[in-house]
ChimeraX commands (.cxc) that place a marker at each C-alpha (Angstrom):
marker #1 position 25.44,51.77,19.56 radius 0.5
marker #1 position 21.88,50.67,18.82 radius 0.5
marker #1 position 20.92,47.05,18.78 radius 0.5
marker #1 position 17.35,47.59,17.53 radius 0.5
marker #1 position 16.04,45.19,14.93 radius 0.5
marker #1 position 14.41,46.20,11.70 radius 0.5
marker #1 position 10.94,44.66,11.44 radius 0.5
marker #1 position 9.49,43.49,8.19 radius 0.5
marker #1 position 5.75,43.35,7.75 radius 0.5
marker #1 position 4.61,40.10,6.12 radius 0.5
marker #1 position 1.24,39.22,4.63 radius 0.5
marker #1 position -0.76,36.19,5.60 radius 0.5
marker #1 position 0.32,34.47,2.40 radius 0.5
marker #1 position 3.99,35.13,3.21 radius 0.5
marker #1 position 3.60,33.63,6.71 radius 0.5
marker #1 position 1.82,30.57,5.21 radius 0.5
marker #1 position 4.78,30.11,2.81 radius 0.5
marker #1 position 7.30,30.36,5.69 radius 0.5
marker #1 position 5.38,27.80,7.76 radius 0.5
marker #1 position 5.32,25.40,4.74 radius 0.5
marker #1 position 9.05,25.94,4.17 radius 0.5
marker #1 position 9.81,25.18,7.88 radius 0.5
marker #1 position 7.97,21.92,7.60 radius 0.5
marker #1 position 9.75,20.93,4.37 radius 0.5
marker #1 position 13.26,21.71,5.71 radius 0.5
marker #1 position 12.73,19.35,8.66 radius 0.5
marker #1 position 14.36,21.83,11.09 radius 0.5
marker #1 position 12.77,22.63,14.38 radius 0.5
marker #1 position 10.75,25.83,14.14 radius 0.5
marker #1 position 13.09,27.80,16.44 radius 0.5
marker #1 position 16.16,26.86,14.39 radius 0.5
marker #1 position 14.53,27.46,11.00 radius 0.5
marker #1 position 13.26,30.98,11.96 radius 0.5
marker #1 position 16.52,31.92,13.56 radius 0.5
marker #1 position 18.27,31.11,10.30 radius 0.5
marker #1 position 15.53,32.91,8.31 radius 0.5
marker #1 position 15.75,35.97,10.58 radius 0.5
marker #1 position 12.15,35.69,11.72 radius 0.5
marker #1 position 10.87,35.95,15.30 radius 0.5
marker #1 position 9.79,32.62,16.72 radius 0.5
marker #1 position 7.11,34.34,18.71 radius 0.5
marker #1 position 5.65,35.86,15.53 radius 0.5
marker #1 position 5.77,32.45,13.92 radius 0.5
marker #1 position 3.86,30.90,16.79 radius 0.5
marker #1 position 1.24,33.68,16.65 radius 0.5
marker #1 position 0.79,33.36,12.90 radius 0.5
marker #1 position 0.70,29.57,12.99 radius 0.5
marker #1 position -2.16,29.79,15.46 radius 0.5
marker #1 position -4.01,32.42,13.33 radius 0.5
marker #1 position -3.55,30.32,10.16 radius 0.5
marker #1 position -4.63,27.07,11.75 radius 0.5
marker #1 position -7.79,28.71,13.11 radius 0.5
marker #1 position -10.61,28.92,10.56 radius 0.5
marker #1 position -11.69,32.48,9.64 radius 0.5
marker #1 position -15.22,33.40,10.50 radius 0.5
marker link #1:1,2 radius 0.2
marker link #1:2,3 radius 0.2
marker link #1:3,4 radius 0.2
marker link #1:4,5 radius 0.2
marker link #1:5,6 radius 0.2
marker link #1:6,7 radius 0.2
marker link #1:7,8 radius 0.2
marker link #1:8,9 radius 0.2
marker link #1:9,10 radius 0.2
marker link #1:10,11 radius 0.2
marker link #1:11,12 radius 0.2
marker link #1:12,13 radius 0.2
marker link #1:13,14 radius 0.2
marker link #1:14,15 radius 0.2
marker link #1:15,16 radius 0.2
marker link #1:16,17 radius 0.2
marker link #1:17,18 radius 0.2
marker link #1:18,19 radius 0.2
marker link #1:19,20 radius 0.2
marker link #1:20,21 radius 0.2
marker link #1:21,22 radius 0.2
marker link #1:22,23 radius 0.2
marker link #1:23,24 radius 0.2
marker link #1:24,25 radius 0.2
marker link #1:25,26 radius 0.2
marker link #1:26,27 radius 0.2
marker link #1:27,28 radius 0.2
marker link #1:28,29 radius 0.2
marker link #1:29,30 radius 0.2
marker link #1:30,31 radius 0.2
marker link #1:31,32 radius 0.2
marker link #1:32,33 radius 0.2
marker link #1:33,34 radius 0.2
marker link #1:34,35 radius 0.2
marker link #1:35,36 radius 0.2
marker link #1:36,37 radius 0.2
marker link #1:37,38 radius 0.2
marker link #1:38,39 radius 0.2
marker link #1:39,40 radius 0.2
marker link #1:40,41 radius 0.2
marker link #1:41,42 radius 0.2
marker link #1:42,43 radius 0.2
marker link #1:43,44 radius 0.2
marker link #1:44,45 radius 0.2
marker link #1:45,46 radius 0.2
marker link #1:46,47 radius 0.2
marker link #1:47,48 radius 0.2
marker link #1:48,49 radius 0.2
marker link #1:49,50 radius 0.2
marker link #1:50,51 radius 0.2
marker link #1:51,52 radius 0.2
marker link #1:52,53 radius 0.2
marker link #1:53,54 radius 0.2
marker link #1:54,55 radius 0.2
view
């Protein structure tokens, strides 16, 4: 039996929306993304990318 996960590619705009939703739900980031089925590590990576100004 395979336990592999199916990965969903999200755009920058989709990650921005998820980050805003997490803040509005007042859940810790790990709990919110667990419920949303999103990798916490991916969230942290994208949060860093989004908070860093693009050159």
